[in-house]
MMTF fields as JSON, N, C-alpha, C and O atoms, coordinates in Angstrom:
{
  "mmtfVersion": "1.0.0",
  "mmtfProducer": "UNKNOWN",
  "numBonds": 335,
  "numAtoms": 336,
  "numGroups": 84,
  "numChains": 1,
  "numModels": 1,
  "chainsPerModel": [1],
  "groupsPerChain": [84],
  "chainIdList": ["A"],
  "bondAtomList": [4, 2, 8, 6, 12, 10, 16, 14, 20, 18, 24, 22, 28, 26, 32, 30, 36, 34, 40, 38, 44, 42, 48, 46, 52, 50, 56, 54, 60, 58, 64, 62, 68, 66, 72, 70, 76, 74, 80, 78, 84, 82, 88, 86, 92, 90, 96, 94, 100, 98, 104, 102, 108, 106, 112, 110, 116, 114, 120, 118, 124, 122, 128, 126, 132, 130, 136, 134, 140, 138, 144, 142, 148, 146, 152, 150, 156, 154, 160, 158, 164, 162, 168, 166, 172, 170, 176, 174, 180, 178, 184, 182, 188, 186, 192, 190, 196, 194, 200, 198, 204, 202, 208, 206, 212, 210, 216, 214, 220, 218, 224, 222, 228, 226, 232, 230, 236, 234, 240, 238, 244, 242, 248, 246, 252, 250, 256, 254, 260, 258, 264, 262, 268, 266, 272, 270, 276, 274, 280, 278, 284, 282, 288, 286, 292, 290, 296, 294, 300, 298, 304, 302, 308, 306, 312, 310, 316, 314, 320, 318, 324, 322, 328, 326, 332, 330],
  "bondOrderList": [1, 1, 1, 1, 1, 1, 1, 1, 1, 1, 1, 1, 1, 1, 1, 1, 1, 1, 1, 1, 1, 1, 1, 1, 1, 1, 1, 1, 1, 1, 1, 1, 1, 1, 1, 1, 1, 1, 1, 1, 1, 1, 1, 1, 1, 1, 1, 1, 1, 1, 1, 1, 1, 1, 1, 1, 1, 1, 1, 1, 1, 1, 1, 1, 1, 1, 1, 1, 1, 1, 1, 1, 1, 1, 1, 1, 1, 1, 1, 1, 1, 1, 1],
  "groupList": [{"groupName": "MET", "atomNameList": ["N", "CA", "C", "O"], "elementList": ["N", "C", "C", "O"], "formalChargeList": [0, 0, 0, 0], "bondAtomList": [1, 0, 2, 1, 3, 2], "bondOrderList": [1, 1, 2], "singleLetterCode": "M", "chemCompType": "L-PEPTIDE LINKING"}, {"groupName": "ARG", "atomNameList": ["N", "CA", "C", "O"], "elementList": ["N", "C", "C", "O"], "formalChargeList": [0, 0, 0, 0], "bondAtomList": [1, 0, 2, 1, 3, 2], "bondOrderList": [1, 1, 2], "singleLetterCode": "R", "chemCompType": "L-PEPTIDE LINKING"}, {"groupName": "VAL", "atomNameList": ["N", "CA", "C", "O"], "elementList": ["N", "C", "C", "O"], "formalChargeList": [0, 0, 0, 0], "bondAtomList": [1, 0, 2, 1, 3, 2], "bondOrderList": [1, 1, 2], "singleLetterCode": "V", "chemCompType": "L-PEPTIDE LINKING"}, {"groupName": "CYS", "atomNameList": ["N", "CA", "C", "O"], "elementList": ["N", "C", "C", "O"], "formalChargeList": [0, 0, 0, 0], "bondAtomList": [1, 0, 2, 1, 3, 2], "bondOrderList": [1, 1, 2], "singleLetterCode": "C", "chemCompType": "L-PEPTIDE LINKING"}, {"groupName": "ILE", "atomNameList": ["N", "CA", "C", "O"], "elementList": ["N", "C", "C", "O"], "formalChargeList": [0, 0, 0, 0], "bondAtomList": [1, 0, 2, 1, 3, 2], "bondOrderList": [1, 1, 2], "singleLetterCode": "I", "chemCompType": "L-PEPTIDE LINKING"}, {"groupName": "TYR", "atomNameList": ["N", "CA", "C", "O"], "elementList": ["N", "C", "C", "O"], "formalChargeList": [0, 0, 0, 0], "bondAtomList": [1, 0, 2, 1, 3, 2], "bondOrderList": [1, 1, 2], "singleLetterCode": "Y", "chemCompType": "L-PEPTIDE LINKING"}, {"groupName": "ASP", "atomNameList": ["N", "CA", "C", "O"], "elementList": ["N", "C", "C", "O"], "formalChargeList": [0, 0, 0, 0], "bondAtomList": [1, 0, 2, 1, 3, 2], "bondOrderList": [1, 1, 2], "singleLetterCode": "D", "chemCompType": "L-PEPTIDE LINKING"}, {"groupName": "ASN", "atomNameList": ["N", "CA", "C", "O"], "elementList": ["N", "C", "C", "O"], "formalChargeList": [0, 0, 0, 0], "bondAtomList": [1, 0, 2, 1, 3, 2], "bondOrderList": [1, 1, 2], "singleLetterCode": "N", "chemCompType": "L-PEPTIDE LINKING"}, {"groupName": "GLN", "atomNameList": ["N", "CA", "C", "O"], "elementList": ["N", "C", "C", "O"], "formalChargeList": [0, 0, 0, 0], "bondAtomList": [1, 0, 2, 1, 3, 2], "bondOrderList": [1, 1, 2], "singleLetterCode": "Q", "chemCompType": "L-PEPTIDE LINKING"}, {"groupName": "SER", "atomNameList": ["N", "CA", "C", "O"], "elementList": ["N", "C", "C", "O"], "formalChargeList": [0, 0, 0, 0], "bondAtomList": [1, 0, 2, 1, 3, 2], "bondOrderList": [1, 1, 2], "singleLetterCode": "S", "chemCompType": "L-PEPTIDE LINKING"}, {"groupName": "THR", "atomNameList": ["N", "CA", "C", "O"], "elementList": ["N", "C", "C", "O"], "formalChargeList": [0, 0, 0, 0], "bondAtomList": [1, 0, 2, 1, 3, 2], "bondOrderList": [1, 1, 2], "singleLetterCode": "T", "chemCompType": "L-PEPTIDE LINKING"}, {"groupName": "GLU", "atomNameList": ["N", "CA", "C", "O"], "elementList": ["N", "C", "C", "O"], "formalChargeList": [0, 0, 0, 0], "bondAtomList": [1, 0, 2, 1, 3, 2], "bondOrderList": [1, 1, 2], "singleLetterCode": "E", "chemCompType": "L-PEPTIDE LINKING"}, {"groupName": "TRP", "atomNameList": ["N", "CA", "C", "O"], "elementList": ["N", "C", "C", "O"], "formalChargeList": [0, 0, 0, 0], "bondAtomList": [1, 0, 2, 1, 3, 2], "bondOrderList": [1, 1, 2], "singleLetterCode": "W", "chemCompType": "L-PEPTIDE LINKING"}, {"groupName": "LEU", "atomNameList": ["N", "CA", "C", "O"], "elementList": ["N", "C", "C", "O"], "formalChargeList": [0, 0, 0, 0], "bondAtomList": [1, 0, 2, 1, 3, 2], "bondOrderList": [1, 1, 2], "singleLetterCode": "L", "chemCompType": "L-PEPTIDE LINKING"}, {"groupName": "GLY", "atomNameList": ["N", "CA", "C", "O"], "elementList": ["N", "C", "C", "O"], "formalChargeList": [0, 0, 0, 0], "bondAtomList": [1, 0, 2, 1, 3, 2], "bondOrderList": [1, 1, 2], "singleLetterCode": "G", "chemCompType": "PEPTIDE LINKING"}, {"groupName": "HIS", "atomNameList": ["N", "CA", "C", "O"], "elementList": ["N", "C", "C", "O"], "formalChargeList": [0, 0, 0, 0], "bondAtomList": [1, 0, 2, 1, 3, 2], "bondOrderList": [1, 1, 2], "singleLetterCode": "H", "chemCompType": "L-PEPTIDE LINKING"}, {"groupName": "PRO", "atomNameList": ["N", "CA", "C", "O"], "elementList": ["N", "C", "C", "O"], "formalChargeList": [0, 0, 0, 0], "bondAtomList": [1, 0, 2, 1, 3, 2], "bondOrderList": [1, 1, 2], "singleLetterCode": "P", "chemCompType": "L-PEPTIDE LINKING"}, {"groupName": "PHE", "atomNameList": ["N", "CA", "C", "O"], "elementList": ["N", "C", "C", "O"], "formalChargeList": [0, 0, 0, 0], "bondAtomList": [1, 0, 2, 1, 3, 2], "bondOrderList": [1, 1, 2], "singleLetterCode": "F", "chemCompType": "L-PEPTIDE LINKING"}, {"groupName": "ALA", "atomNameList": ["N", "CA", "C", "O"], "elementList": ["N", "C", "C", "O"], "formalChargeList": [0, 0, 0, 0], "bondAtomList": [1, 0, 2, 1, 3, 2], "bondOrderList": [1, 1, 2], "singleLetterCode": "A", "chemCompType": "L-PEPTIDE LINKING"}],
  "groupTypeList": [0, 1, 2, 2, 3, 4, 5, 1, 6, 7, 8, 6, 5, 9, 1, 10, 2, 7, 11, 12, 13, 11, 7, 4, 1, 1, 8, 10, 14, 15, 11, 4, 11, 10, 0, 6, 16, 6, 10, 7, 10, 9, 17, 3, 11, 18, 5, 6, 2, 2, 11, 5, 16, 10, 4, 13, 2, 13, 14, 14, 1, 14, 6, 2, 13, 18, 9, 12, 1, 14, 1, 11, 13, 16, 13, 4, 7, 11, 2, 13, 17, 5, 0, 2],
  "groupIdList": [1, 2, 3, 4, 5, 6, 7, 8, 9, 10, 11, 12, 13, 14, 15, 16, 17, 18, 19, 20, 21, 22, 23, 24, 25, 26, 27, 28, 29, 30, 31, 32, 33, 34, 35, 36, 37, 38, 39, 40, 41, 42, 43, 44, 45, 46, 47, 48, 49, 50, 51, 52, 53, 54, 55, 56, 57, 58, 59, 60, 61, 62, 63, 64, 65, 66, 67, 68, 69, 70, 71, 72, 73, 74, 75, 76, 77, 78, 79, 80, 81, 82, 83, 84],
  "secStructList": [7, 3, 3, 3, 3, 3, 7, 7, 1, 1, 1, 6, 6, 2, 2, 2, 2, 2, 2, 2, 2, 2, 2, 2, 2, 2, 2, 2, 1, 7, 7, 7, 3, 3, 3, 7, 6, 6, 6, 7, 2, 2, 2, 2, 2, 2, 6, 6, 7, 7, 1, 1, 1, 3, 3, 3, 3, 3, 7, 6, 6, 1, 7, 3, 3, 3, 3, 3, 3, 1, 1, 7, 7, 7, 7, 2, 2, 2, 2, 2, 2, 2, 2, 7],
  "xCoordList": [7.619, 6.87, 7.435, 8.603, 6.577, 6.936, 6.667, 5.567, 7.664, 7.507, 7.617, 8.599, 6.593, 6.517, 6.332, 5.496, 7.107, 6.974, 6.434, 7.103, 5.234, 4.593, 4.688, 4.178, 5.349, 5.486, 5.815, 6.267, 5.58, 5.913, 7.261, 7.523, 8.112, 9.403, 9.186, 8.178, 10.114, 10.062, 8.893, 8.286, 8.593, 7.603, 8.341, 9.52, 7.66, 8.332, 8.748, 9.645, 8.121, 8.471, 9.475, 9.956, 9.804, 10.633, 12.014, 12.512, 12.638, 13.982, 13.954, 14.833, 12.955, 12.823, 12.636, 13.247, 11.8, 11.564, 12.834, 13.189, 13.521, 14.759, 15.823, 16.527, 15.949, 16.894, 16.495, 17.352, 15.195, 14.69, 14.995, 15.45, 14.749, 15.035, 16.524, 16.909, 17.356, 18.81, 19.269, 20.143, 18.705, 19.051, 18.7, 19.476, 17.559, 17.186, 18.183, 18.632, 18.53, 19.481, 20.838, 21.439, 21.318, 22.632, 22.646, 23.589, 21.619, 21.616, 21.234, 21.661, 20.43, 19.938, 20.416, 20.415, 20.826, 21.197, 20.003, 20.171, 18.805, 17.58, 17.141, 17.259, 16.631, 16.084, 14.564, 13.966, 13.959, 12.5, 12.102, 12.664, 11.131, 10.625, 9.935, 9.169, 10.203, 9.541, 8.619, 8.83, 7.593, 6.597, 6.057, 5.779, 5.914, 5.317, 3.816, 3.419, 2.974, 1.529, 0.965, -0.091, 1.646, 1.148, 1.338, 0.602, 2.301, 2.525, 1.979, 1.992, 1.507, 0.962, -0.42, -0.677, -1.292, -2.607, -3.452, -4.184, -3.372, -4.191, -3.766, -4.615, -2.462, -1.976, -2.513, -2.99, -2.431, -2.894, -4.4, -4.868, -5.153, -6.594, -6.92, -7.81, -6.203, -6.463, -6.217, -6.933, -5.205, -4.859, -5.33, -4.94, -6.16, -6.757, -5.701, -5.834, -4.662, -3.592, -3.953, -3.975, -4.233, -4.607, -3.774, -3.917, -2.903, -2.054, -0.608, -0.29, 0.26, 1.659, 2.553, 2.253, 3.617, 4.026, 3.193, 2.644, 3.112, 2.467, 3.437, 4.041, 3.58, 4.406, 3.481, 2.747, 3.522, 2.699, 3.583, 4.597, 3.187, 3.807, 2.766, 1.684, 3.096, 2.163, 2.607, 3.785, 1.638, 1.906, 2.012, 1.922, 2.2, 2.373, 1.194, 1.369, -0.001, -1.205, -1.663, -2.76, -0.827, -1.162, -1.96, -2.405, -2.146, -2.892, -1.998, -0.793, -2.594, -1.851, -1.633, -2.59, -0.373, -0.027, 0.204, -0.064, 0.705, 0.945, 0.974, 1.29, 0.636, 0.71, 0.955, 0.539, 1.637, 1.892, 1.595, 2.038, 0.848, 0.448, 0.79, 0.656, 1.231, 1.527, 2.994, 3.824, 3.284, 4.68, 5.367, 6.594, 4.631, 5.208, 5.676, 4.895, 6.949, 7.496, 7.742, 8.042, 7.615, 7.822, 9.294, 10.184, 9.522, 10.885, 11.421, 10.658, 12.713, 13.327, 13.017, 12.766, 13.034, 12.737, 11.321, 11.081, 10.379, 8.996, 8.889, 8.153, 9.611, 9.582, 10.458, 10.087, 11.594, 12.519, 11.859, 12.183, 10.958, 10.225, 9.588, 9.563, 9.07, 8.4, 9.363, 9.018, 10.558, 11.5, 12.392, 12.992, 12.485, 13.391, 12.649, 13.243],
  "yCoordList": [-23.603, -22.865, -21.466, -21.203, -20.597, -19.186, -18.753, -18.949, -18.17, -17.642, -16.124, -15.59, -15.439, -13.987, -13.4, -13.865, -12.387, -11.646, -10.262, -9.477, -9.967, -8.689, -7.835, -8.201, -6.692, -5.79, -4.398, -4.2, -3.437, -2.043, -1.724, -2.059, -1.07, -0.637, 0.611, 1.303, 0.885, 2.044, 1.991, 3.015, 0.809, 0.622, 0.116, -0.229, 0.071, -0.369, -1.844, -2.25, -2.647, -4.06, -4.331, -5.457, -3.336, -3.543, -4.092, -4.954, -3.61, -4.088, -5.577, -6.325, -6.003, -7.426, -8.265, -9.324, -7.805, -8.542, -8.6, -9.662, -7.476, -7.464, -8.388, -9.069, -8.421, -9.339, -10.786, -11.635, -11.076, -12.431, -12.862, -13.983, -11.978, -12.284, -12.52, -13.43, -11.714, -11.872, -13.18, -13.854, -13.546, -14.821, -15.998, -16.949, -15.949, -17.03, -17.104, -18.191, -15.963, -15.957, -16.507, -17.309, -16.067, -16.513, -17.997, -18.706, -18.466, -19.843, -20.868, -22.02, -20.474, -21.45, -21.194, -22.103, -19.957, -19.612, -19.276, -18.98, -19.315, -19.015, -17.582, -17.07, -16.945, -15.597, -15.703, -16.524, -14.877, -14.796, -13.52, -12.452, -13.645, -12.491, -11.538, -11.975, -10.25, -9.256, -8.409, -8.243, -7.879, -7.116, -5.999, -6.208, -4.828, -3.686, -3.696, -3.663, -3.74, -3.809, -2.552, -2.611, -1.436, -0.197, -0.161, 0.539, -0.893, -0.926, -2.203, -2.332, -3.134, -4.405, -4.659, -5.727, -3.687, -3.789, -4.921, -5.568, -5.176, -6.243, -7.613, -8.476, -7.823, -9.078, -9.242, -10.315, -8.171, -8.224, -8.455, -9.18, -7.853, -8.072, -9.509, -10.127, -10.037, -11.401, -12.433, -13.43, -12.191, -13.134, -12.674, -13.253, -11.644, -11.143, -10.818, -11.196, -10.118, -9.708, -8.341, -7.346, -8.298, -7.04, -6.761, -5.711, -7.703, -7.554, -7.72, -8.574, -6.895, -6.917, -7.113, -6.593, -7.829, -8.561, -9.83, -10.382, -10.27, -11.536, -12.315, -11.763, -13.59, -14.468, -15.51, -16.194, -15.627, -16.588, -17.578, -17.205, -18.849, -19.869, -20.234, -20.717, -20.0, -20.231, -21.423, -21.578, -22.259, -23.408, -22.987, -21.802, -23.939, -23.682, -23.014, -22.284, -23.254, -22.642, -21.414, -20.903, -20.941, -19.755, -20.022, -19.087, -21.293, -21.635, -21.447, -21.689, -21.018, -20.766, -22.091, -22.756, -22.465, -23.696, -23.447, -24.313, -22.255, -21.88, -20.366, -19.68, -19.854, -18.408, -18.106, -18.846, -17.006, -16.487, -15.006, -14.307, -14.526, -13.116, -12.486, -13.111, -11.248, -10.516, -10.565, -11.111, -9.991, -9.812, -11.086, -11.11, -12.129, -13.419, -14.134, -14.819, -13.969, -14.556, -16.05, -16.49, -16.828, -18.276, -18.617, -17.815, -19.814, -20.322, -20.564, -20.829, -20.473, -20.672, -22.067, -22.229, -23.068, -24.437, -24.585, -25.374, -23.827, -23.896, -23.411, -23.993, -22.363, -21.828, -22.674, -22.925, -23.11, -23.913, -25.211, -25.701, -25.755, -26.965, -26.798, -27.744, -25.609, -25.361, -24.926, -24.981, -24.498, -23.987, -25.073, -24.866, -26.192, -27.251, -28.241, -29.207],
  "zCoordList": [-9.616, -8.633, -8.504, -8.791, -8.069, -7.937, -6.5, -5.983, -5.863, -4.51, -4.602, -5.117, -4.096, -4.197, -2.807, -2.032, -2.499, -1.241, -1.578, -2.251, -1.114, -1.388, -0.136, 0.922, -0.271, 0.876, 0.394, -0.734, 1.265, 0.974, 1.598, 2.753, 0.814, 1.334, 2.192, 2.05, 3.058, 3.956, 4.941, 5.257, 5.411, 6.469, 7.702, 7.624, 8.824, 10.047, 9.992, 10.731, 9.14, 9.018, 7.896, 7.774, 7.078, 5.884, 6.195, 5.471, 7.252, 7.588, 7.913, 7.485, 8.661, 9.002, 7.747, 7.613, 6.833, 5.585, 4.753, 4.242, 4.609, 3.821, 4.414, 3.669, 5.722, 6.375, 6.139, 5.894, 6.213, 5.98, 4.546, 4.321, 3.578, 2.173, 1.959, 1.225, 2.589, 2.465, 3.106, 2.561, 4.238, 4.88, 3.983, 3.882, 3.34, 2.422, 1.273, 0.91, 0.7, -0.412, 0.006, -0.708, 1.174, 1.651, 2.001, 1.651, 2.68, 3.178, 2.123, 2.207, 1.122, 0.15, -1.272, -2.102, -1.557, -2.923, -3.801, -4.984, -3.244, -3.994, -3.738, -2.625, -4.788, -4.672, -4.625, -5.32, -3.813, -3.763, -4.478, -4.236, -5.355, -6.085, -5.11, -4.251, -5.24, -4.402, -5.26, -6.462, -4.613, -5.342, -4.454, -3.273, -5.031, -4.342, -4.628, -5.792, -3.594, -3.831, -4.499, -5.13, -4.368, -4.959, -6.475, -7.171, -6.987, -8.436, -9.076, -10.3, -8.274, -8.78, -8.184, -7.63, -8.3, -7.664, -8.23, -7.481, -9.53, -10.118, -9.595, -9.369, -9.399, -8.826, -7.404, -7.033, -6.61, -5.221, -5.142, -4.264, -6.037, -6.065, -6.453, -5.87, -7.432, -7.906, -6.81, -6.717, -5.982, -4.921, -3.546, -2.532, -3.504, -2.271, -1.215, -0.051, -1.635, -0.722, -0.154, -0.879, 1.142, 1.791, 3.037, 3.662, 3.395, 4.576, 4.138, 3.311, 4.703, 4.287, 5.488, 6.563, 5.346, 4.155, 3.962, 4.915, 2.725, 2.369, 1.495, 0.576, 1.785, 0.966, 0.362, 1.077, -0.96, -1.683, -2.42, -3.008, -2.382, -3.217, -4.26, -3.926, -5.531, -6.621, -7.452, -7.773, -7.792, -8.641, -10.101, -10.419, -10.968, -12.389, -13.064, -14.039, -12.56, -13.128, -12.352, -12.581, -11.436, -10.671, -9.413, -8.747, -9.078, -7.87, -6.638, -6.695, -5.538, -4.305, -3.577, -3.181, -3.406, -2.704, -1.218, -0.385, -0.894, 0.508, 0.59, -0.382, 1.773, 1.972, 3.441, 4.332, 3.658, 5.0, 4.949, 4.037, 5.923, 5.936, 7.271, 8.323, 7.215, 8.437, 8.804, 8.077, 9.928, 10.352, 10.801, 10.904, 11.067, 11.461, 10.194, 9.535, 9.862, 8.642, 8.839, 9.949, 7.767, 7.894, 8.098, 7.815, 8.592, 8.688, 7.286, 6.357, 7.142, 5.838, 5.302, 4.108, 6.167, 5.733, 5.197, 4.283, 5.761, 5.29, 3.847, 3.05, 3.511, 2.149, 1.234, 0.087, 1.714, 0.923, 0.438, -0.644, 1.215, 0.827, -0.541, -1.328, -0.84, -2.114, -3.206, -4.386, -2.838, -3.827, -4.422, -5.476, -3.782, -4.235, -5.111, -5.59]
}
């Protein structure tokens, strides 16, 4: 499975997202892939990502298994469920 966090750096929510990503790395040892929507427009269009930050969990065939959109970030356990 692939977990991707799509967000723009240098936004008012960026610090919160970066802290959340660091907490996941520290507590679980897992890294979450990050993506800038401005340089990956085709990916964002394919998955209809229009709100940032967005976290997507993608299955082996690219199907969306879970998603979280907006400033309300998921709990680490919610994401860890898909990473293990």
